[in-house]
ROMILO-666801 format. One record per residue: residue in one letter; residue number from 1; y, x, z of N, C-alpha, C in turn. Coordinates in nm, 3 decimals. Layout:
BEGIN
{'A'; NUM; {Y; X; Z}; {Y; X; Z}; {Y; X; Z}}
...
// end
This chain:
BEGIN
{'M'; 1; {-5.558; -0.984; 17.326}; {-5.577; -1.012; 17.446}; {-5.485; -0.901; 17.591}}
{'L'; 2; {-5.447; -0.805; 17.599}; {-5.399; -0.685; 17.719}; {-5.238; -0.706; 17.648}}
{'T'; 3; {-5.181; -0.765; 17.765}; {-5.023; -0.777; 17.719}; {-4.943; -0.689; 17.781}}
{'N'; 4; {-4.946; -0.628; 17.909}; {-4.879; -0.502; 17.945}; {-5.012; -0.373; 18.016}}
{'I'; 5; {-4.881; -0.335; 18.080}; {-4.956; -0.245; 18.145}; {-4.845; -0.156; 18.293}}
{'H'; 6; {-4.893; -0.163; 18.411}; {-4.786; -0.099; 18.532}; {-4.904; -0.022; 18.560}}
{'P'; 7; {-4.829; 0.132; 18.554}; {-4.879; 0.212; 18.632}; {-4.878; 0.228; 18.790}}
{'K'; 8; {-4.991; 0.261; 18.825}; {-4.996; 0.243; 18.995}; {-4.961; 0.420; 19.050}}
{'L'; 9; {-4.892; 0.418; 19.142}; {-4.838; 0.575; 19.137}; {-4.865; 0.635; 19.290}}
{'P'; 10; {-4.894; 0.731; 19.352}; {-4.880; 0.752; 19.508}; {-4.744; 0.804; 19.561}}
{'M'; 11; {-4.728; 0.737; 19.651}; {-4.595; 0.759; 19.761}; {-4.581; 0.800; 19.884}}
{'R'; 12; {-4.531; 0.940; 19.906}; {-4.531; 0.950; 20.068}; {-4.449; 0.920; 20.133}}
{'D'; 13; {-4.307; 0.917; 20.040}; {-4.220; 0.825; 20.147}; {-4.159; 0.705; 20.082}}
{'K'; 14; {-4.135; 0.593; 20.146}; {-4.081; 0.485; 20.054}; {-3.951; 0.480; 20.053}}
{'K'; 15; {-3.874; 0.547; 20.146}; {-3.757; 0.557; 20.156}; {-3.702; 0.682; 20.004}}
{'A'; 16; {-3.763; 0.723; 19.981}; {-3.721; 0.893; 19.902}; {-3.755; 0.797; 19.772}}
{'T'; 17; {-3.894; 0.734; 19.749}; {-3.905; 0.667; 19.618}; {-3.820; 0.601; 19.570}}
{'K'; 18; {-3.780; 0.466; 19.684}; {-3.660; 0.394; 19.664}; {-3.550; 0.448; 19.611}}
{'N'; 19; {-3.488; 0.550; 19.699}; {-3.380; 0.613; 19.604}; {-3.383; 0.680; 19.509}}
{'F'; 20; {-3.478; 0.756; 19.489}; {-3.492; 0.766; 19.337}; {-3.502; 0.722; 19.194}}
{'Y'; 21; {-3.581; 0.608; 19.213}; {-3.604; 0.521; 19.111}; {-3.475; 0.428; 19.083}}
{'I'; 22; {-3.425; 0.384; 19.221}; {-3.328; 0.271; 19.203}; {-3.164; 0.384; 19.191}}
{'N'; 23; {-3.152; 0.433; 19.287}; {-3.037; 0.517; 19.289}; {-2.986; 0.578; 19.189}}
{'I'; 24; {-3.141; 0.668; 19.133}; {-3.104; 0.788; 19.018}; {-3.133; 0.729; 18.884}}
{'L'; 25; {-3.215; 0.673; 18.901}; {-3.302; 0.616; 18.739}; {-3.250; 0.503; 18.700}}
{'G'; 26; {-3.206; 0.402; 18.809}; {-3.129; 0.268; 18.767}; {-3.249; 0.150; 18.758}}
{'F'; 27; {-3.357; 0.204; 18.822}; {-3.488; 0.075; 18.849}; {-3.434; -0.021; 18.953}}
{'S'; 28; {-3.473; -0.135; 18.970}; {-3.480; -0.210; 19.056}; {-3.622; -0.267; 19.133}}
{'E'; 29; {-3.555; -0.311; 19.242}; {-3.713; -0.329; 19.345}; {-3.723; -0.524; 19.305}}
{'L'; 30; {-3.831; -0.498; 19.270}; {-3.917; -0.611; 19.264}; {-3.983; -0.677; 19.377}}
{'S'; 31; {-4.061; -0.601; 19.463}; {-4.124; -0.649; 19.579}; {-4.125; -0.497; 19.620}}
{'D'; 32; {-4.146; -0.529; 19.789}; {-4.206; -0.453; 19.885}; {-4.290; -0.497; 19.970}}
{'Y'; 33; {-4.383; -0.440; 19.944}; {-4.522; -0.511; 20.045}; {-4.554; -0.391; 20.183}}
{'G'; 34; {-4.464; -0.321; 20.226}; {-4.471; -0.227; 20.306}; {-4.543; -0.100; 20.236}}
{'N'; 35; {-4.665; -0.084; 20.246}; {-4.736; 0.023; 20.192}; {-4.743; 0.013; 20.004}}
{'Y'; 36; {-4.689; -0.094; 19.951}; {-4.696; -0.106; 19.819}; {-4.555; -0.142; 19.770}}
{'L'; 37; {-4.508; -0.086; 19.663}; {-4.365; -0.112; 19.613}; {-4.396; -0.160; 19.457}}
{'L'; 38; {-4.332; -0.244; 19.418}; {-4.307; -0.262; 19.268}; {-4.171; -0.228; 19.225}}
{'I'; 39; {-4.124; -0.201; 19.119}; {-4.002; -0.167; 19.094}; {-3.980; -0.213; 18.904}}
{'K'; 40; {-3.909; -0.226; 18.845}; {-3.845; -0.246; 18.735}; {-3.758; -0.164; 18.649}}
{'K'; 41; {-3.773; -0.171; 18.554}; {-3.611; -0.156; 18.491}; {-3.622; -0.144; 18.286}}
{'D'; 42; {-3.575; -0.231; 18.272}; {-3.572; -0.308; 18.153}; {-3.726; -0.368; 18.151}}
{'S'; 43; {-3.816; -0.339; 18.051}; {-3.941; -0.409; 18.056}; {-4.050; -0.286; 18.138}}
{'I'; 44; {-4.038; -0.214; 18.203}; {-4.074; -0.124; 18.251}; {-4.108; -0.141; 18.348}}
{'E'; 45; {-4.250; -0.168; 18.419}; {-4.275; -0.174; 18.568}; {-4.381; -0.091; 18.600}}
{'I'; 46; {-4.358; -0.035; 18.716}; {-4.438; 0.087; 18.768}; {-4.452; 0.079; 18.929}}
{'H'; 47; {-4.567; 0.058; 18.996}; {-4.615; 0.025; 19.097}; {-4.635; 0.159; 19.208}}
{'F'; 48; {-4.600; 0.133; 19.316}; {-4.638; 0.248; 19.390}; {-4.756; 0.226; 19.548}}
{'F'; 49; {-4.773; 0.271; 19.550}; {-4.914; 0.269; 19.696}; {-4.864; 0.413; 19.766}}
{'E'; 50; {-4.905; 0.356; 19.919}; {-4.844; 0.472; 19.970}; {-4.971; 0.568; 20.039}}
{'F'; 51; {-4.938; 0.700; 20.028}; {-5.027; 0.791; 20.045}; {-4.955; 0.927; 20.112}}
{'K'; 52; {-4.935; 0.922; 20.232}; {-4.906; 0.973; 20.320}; {-4.924; 1.141; 20.347}}
{'A'; 53; {-5.030; 1.101; 20.283}; {-5.113; 1.303; 20.272}; {-5.129; 1.346; 20.179}}
{'L'; 54; {-5.064; 1.288; 20.069}; {-5.012; 1.347; 19.926}; {-4.987; 1.506; 19.956}}
{'D'; 55; {-5.032; 1.589; 19.920}; {-5.008; 1.687; 19.864}; {-4.964; 1.678; 19.729}}
{'P'; 56; {-4.810; 1.717; 19.719}; {-4.767; 1.721; 19.559}; {-4.793; 1.822; 19.512}}
{'K'; 57; {-4.825; 1.957; 19.561}; {-4.893; 2.028; 19.487}; {-4.995; 2.013; 19.372}}
{'E'; 58; {-5.106; 1.919; 19.421}; {-5.199; 1.858; 19.404}; {-5.217; 1.758; 19.338}}
{'N'; 59; {-5.082; 1.669; 19.305}; {-5.025; 1.557; 19.224}; {-5.068; 1.560; 19.105}}
{'Y'; 60; {-5.168; 1.483; 19.026}; {-5.134; 1.500; 18.877}; {-5.119; 1.359; 18.850}}
{'G'; 61; {-5.041; 1.292; 18.888}; {-4.987; 1.111; 18.864}; {-4.869; 1.167; 18.760}}
{'Q'; 62; {-4.895; 1.050; 18.654}; {-4.805; 1.109; 18.502}; {-4.825; 0.975; 18.450}}
{'V'; 63; {-4.693; 0.950; 18.384}; {-4.672; 0.818; 18.321}; {-4.574; 0.832; 18.179}}
{'Y'; 64; {-4.621; 0.782; 18.076}; {-4.536; 0.829; 17.936}; {-4.456; 0.704; 17.902}}
{'I'; 65; {-4.331; 0.682; 17.921}; {-4.251; 0.584; 17.925}; {-4.203; 0.576; 17.781}}
{'R'; 66; {-4.219; 0.495; 17.699}; {-4.122; 0.487; 17.567}; {-3.969; 0.394; 17.571}}
{'T'; 67; {-3.906; 0.455; 17.485}; {-3.750; 0.446; 17.485}; {-3.675; 0.435; 17.360}}
{'N'; 68; {-3.598; 0.331; 17.385}; {-3.538; 0.325; 17.193}; {-3.401; 0.370; 17.203}}
{'D'; 69; {-3.380; 0.464; 17.308}; {-3.282; 0.521; 17.277}; {-3.291; 0.658; 17.376}}
{'I'; 70; {-3.334; 0.732; 17.324}; {-3.395; 0.866; 17.442}; {-3.232; 0.922; 17.461}}
{'D'; 71; {-3.196; 0.958; 17.384}; {-3.052; 1.041; 17.356}; {-2.941; 0.998; 17.500}}
{'A'; 72; {-2.912; 0.850; 17.479}; {-2.829; 0.800; 17.550}; {-2.900; 0.794; 17.723}}
{'F'; 73; {-3.022; 0.825; 17.735}; {-3.095; 0.798; 17.854}; {-3.074; 0.946; 17.952}}
{'Y'; 74; {-3.126; 1.067; 17.853}; {-3.114; 1.163; 17.902}; {-2.968; 1.219; 17.920}}
{'Q'; 75; {-2.875; 1.199; 17.822}; {-2.753; 1.233; 17.833}; {-2.683; 1.153; 18.023}}
{'S'; 76; {-2.746; 1.043; 18.009}; {-2.712; 0.933; 18.169}; {-2.740; 1.068; 18.244}}
{'L'; 77; {-2.850; 1.099; 18.212}; {-2.937; 1.190; 18.356}; {-2.886; 1.300; 18.350}}
{'L'; 78; {-2.843; 1.354; 18.258}; {-2.763; 1.511; 18.264}; {-2.623; 1.465; 18.332}}
{'V'; 79; {-2.547; 1.383; 18.301}; {-2.444; 1.353; 18.357}; {-2.452; 1.338; 18.535}}
{'N'; 80; {-2.570; 1.259; 18.516}; {-2.569; 1.223; 18.719}; {-2.647; 1.364; 18.751}}
{'K'; 81; {-2.684; 1.443; 18.714}; {-2.715; 1.602; 18.764}; {-2.842; 1.593; 18.821}}
{'V'; 82; {-2.958; 1.485; 18.729}; {-3.082; 1.449; 18.717}; {-3.147; 1.579; 18.716}}
{'H'; 83; {-3.255; 1.640; 18.792}; {-3.320; 1.762; 18.771}; {-3.407; 1.740; 18.663}}
{'I'; 84; {-3.409; 1.776; 18.575}; {-3.496; 1.764; 18.433}; {-3.585; 1.877; 18.453}}
{'H'; 85; {-3.735; 1.851; 18.433}; {-3.835; 1.966; 18.456}; {-3.855; 2.122; 18.385}}
{'P'; 86; {-3.853; 2.217; 18.425}; {-3.823; 2.306; 18.364}; {-3.910; 2.330; 18.249}}
{'N'; 87; {-3.969; 2.271; 18.242}; {-4.099; 2.255; 18.078}; {-4.096; 2.131; 17.997}}
{'G'; 88; {-3.978; 2.056; 18.073}; {-3.973; 1.944; 17.979}; {-3.821; 1.897; 17.910}}
{'A'; 89; {-3.749; 2.033; 17.857}; {-3.615; 1.979; 17.838}; {-3.643; 1.869; 17.708}}
{'M'; 90; {-3.562; 1.789; 17.669}; {-3.584; 1.740; 17.530}; {-3.591; 1.832; 17.390}}
{'Q'; 91; {-3.696; 1.770; 17.361}; {-3.740; 1.822; 17.228}; {-3.781; 1.738; 17.142}}
{'A'; 92; {-3.814; 1.761; 16.996}; {-3.899; 1.671; 16.871}; {-4.003; 1.781; 16.916}}
{'K'; 93; {-4.149; 1.703; 16.882}; {-4.319; 1.694; 16.921}; {-4.338; 1.684; 16.774}}
{'P'; 94; {-4.439; 1.776; 16.747}; {-4.508; 1.781; 16.666}; {-4.603; 1.679; 16.640}}
{'W'; 95; {-4.605; 1.511; 16.683}; {-4.646; 1.455; 16.712}; {-4.618; 1.306; 16.654}}
{'G'; 96; {-4.447; 1.381; 16.646}; {-4.329; 1.281; 16.588}; {-4.270; 1.190; 16.725}}
{'Q'; 97; {-4.265; 1.272; 16.836}; {-4.230; 1.218; 16.930}; {-4.081; 1.280; 16.998}}
{'K'; 98; {-3.966; 1.209; 17.006}; {-3.873; 1.347; 17.083}; {-3.878; 1.299; 17.219}}
{'E'; 99; {-3.911; 1.376; 17.323}; {-3.950; 1.385; 17.443}; {-3.873; 1.440; 17.528}}
{'F'; 100; {-3.874; 1.400; 17.668}; {-3.853; 1.497; 17.788}; {-3.939; 1.447; 17.930}}
{'S'; 101; {-3.914; 1.564; 17.996}; {-4.000; 1.535; 18.121}; {-3.923; 1.556; 18.275}}
{'L'; 102; {-3.944; 1.479; 18.338}; {-3.967; 1.493; 18.496}; {-3.996; 1.479; 18.622}}
{'L'; 103; {-3.993; 1.534; 18.724}; {-4.100; 1.520; 18.853}; {-4.009; 1.412; 18.928}}
{'D'; 104; {-4.056; 1.337; 19.023}; {-4.026; 1.216; 19.111}; {-4.030; 1.325; 19.227}}
{'P'; 105; {-4.015; 1.245; 19.368}; {-4.001; 1.344; 19.500}; {-4.176; 1.379; 19.502}}
{'D'; 106; {-4.268; 1.305; 19.416}; {-4.393; 1.327; 19.475}; {-4.486; 1.388; 19.376}}
{'S'; 107; {-4.404; 1.431; 19.279}; {-4.429; 1.521; 19.201}; {-4.526; 1.468; 19.110}}
{'N'; 108; {-4.517; 1.287; 19.051}; {-4.547; 1.260; 18.953}; {-4.438; 1.252; 18.806}}
{'L'; 109; {-4.552; 1.308; 18.750}; {-4.450; 1.335; 18.624}; {-4.449; 1.240; 18.530}}
{'L'; 110; {-4.341; 1.198; 18.491}; {-4.258; 1.151; 18.431}; {-4.202; 1.157; 18.244}}
{'T'; 111; {-4.255; 1.147; 18.174}; {-4.202; 1.155; 18.045}; {-4.163; 1.071; 17.926}}
{'F'; 112; {-4.059; 1.074; 17.909}; {-4.004; 0.976; 17.870}; {-3.984; 1.025; 17.672}}
{'G'; 113; {-4.039; 0.955; 17.612}; {-4.018; 0.974; 17.448}; {-3.958; 0.859; 17.352}}
{'Q'; 114; {-3.940; 0.926; 17.246}; {-3.941; 0.780; 17.131}; {-3.954; 0.849; 17.004}}
{'S'; 115; {-4.001; 0.756; 16.923}; {-4.057; 0.789; 16.786}; {-3.944; 0.855; 16.705}}
{'I'; 116; {-3.949; 0.944; 16.626}; {-3.828; 1.019; 16.541}; {-3.817; 0.952; 16.411}}
// end
């Protein structure tokens, strides 16, 4: 019955969010409703709602995104000098995933993983 999930994350500044996801991570814009933004890359869709008062130090937004070529994606980010979370360098985890993490401009944690 369930077919997809589209996480909703807070954003303070739509311009900064678009720049990060579109120009840095390679997503494309699906729709922009002013205070609500939809982006997509491959089969991943993320929605953002405006939250101007968000304190990034208190944001616990998190998304786990599965990939089928984590090594190539990770390398592309390194080549483009994307800041990987200091505690999120790519590594094999005991739960059978190869993962890495980064933070977006609002401190939403994006973890990318692939089964080992």
